[in-house]
C-alpha positions in Angstrom: -2.1 15.4 -5.3 -0.2 15.0 -8.8 1.3 11.6 -7.7 4.7 11.4 -8.8 6.5 8.5 -10.7 10.2 7.5 -9.5 12.4 6.0 -12.3 16.0 4.3 -11.6 17.3 3.0 -15.0 20.6 -0.2 -15.0 22.9 -1.3 -17.0 24.1 -4.3 -16.1 27.5 -5.8 -17.7 26.4 -8.7 -18.9 23.9 -11.6 -17.9 25.0 -13.2 -14.6 25.1 -9.8 -12.6 21.9 -9.2 -14.3 20.0 -11.8 -12.9 21.6 -11.3 -9.3 20.1 -8.2 -9.4 17.0 -8.6 -10.6 16.7 -11.8 -7.9 18.2 -9.0 -5.2 14.6 -6.5 -6.6 12.7 -9.4 -6.2 13.4 -10.7 -2.7 13.4 -7.8 -0.5 14.3 -4.2 -2.7 10.9 -3.6 -3.8 9.0 -4.0 -1.4 11.5 -2.3 1.1 11.2 0.9 -2.0 6.9 0.3 -1.5 7.2 0.2 2.6 8.6 3.6 2.4 5.9 4.9 0.6 5.9 3.9 -2.9 2.3 2.8 -3.5 3.2 -0.2 -6.5 6.3 -0.8 -8.7 7.5 -2.8 -12.0 10.6 -4.3 -13.6 11.3 -3.4 -17.1 13.7 -5.2 -19.2 14.6 -2.6 -21.6 14.7 -3.2 -25.9 17.9 -3.9 -27.5 20.2 -4.6 -23.9 19.0 -7.5 -21.9 20.7 -6.0 -19.6 19.1 -2.3 -19.4 16.3 -1.9 -17.0 14.3 0.3 -15.4 12.8 0.1 -12.2 10.1 1.9 -11.8 7.7 3.4 -8.8 4.8 5.5 -8.2 4.1 7.2 -5.0 1.4 9.0 -3.5 2.7 12.6 -3.8 5.5 14.7 -3.9 5.8 14.5 0.3 5.8 10.8 0.1 8.5 10.9 -2.4 10.7 13.7 0.0 9.9 11.3 3.2 11.3 7.8 1.4 14.4 10.1 -0.1 15.5 11.5 3.5 14.2 8.2 5.8 14.6 6.0 3.3 16.7 5.9 0.5 20.3 6.4 1.5 20.5 3.2 3.9 18.6 1.3 0.3 20.6 2.8 -2.0 23.9 2.1 0.3 22.7 -1.7 0.2 22.7 -1.8 -3.5 25.9 0.1 -4.1 27.4 -2.6 -2.1 26.0 -5.5 -3.7 26.1 -4.3 -7.1 28.8 -1.3 -7.2 29.5 1.0 -10.3 33.4 -0.9 -9.8 31.6 -3.8 -11.5 30.4 -2.3 -14.5 26.9 -1.2 -13.3 25.6 2.3 -14.5 23.3 3.7 -13.0 21.3 7.2 -13.4 17.8 8.2 -11.6 14.5 11.0 -12.1 11.4 11.4 -11.1 8.4 13.0 -12.6 5.4 14.0 -11.9 2.3 12.5 -13.5 0.0 15.1 -15.5 -3.0 12.4 -16.7 -3.7 8.6 -16.0 -5.4 7.1 -18.8 -7.5 3.7 -18.8 
């Protein structure tokens, strides 16, 4: 079964909001997504903007990701939007892709 990569891209308005958001990720949110079925995660600050990040989660299969979407994502997304709403100037984008081949 092909592995899936789920990416959440976030652009934050300022340094303090970015600091708070990364702290929230590290202090539980990433662990909650892993508990929901992801096998790993990475937090990446993007070149070109100190306040643009991608969080990349790996899921072992489409079924595992679909289960996460049904059972965990609604609660976790609601929590994130409550703490970091778009009204604060935060932009979110999500994407999903299938790993064709993993190279060393």
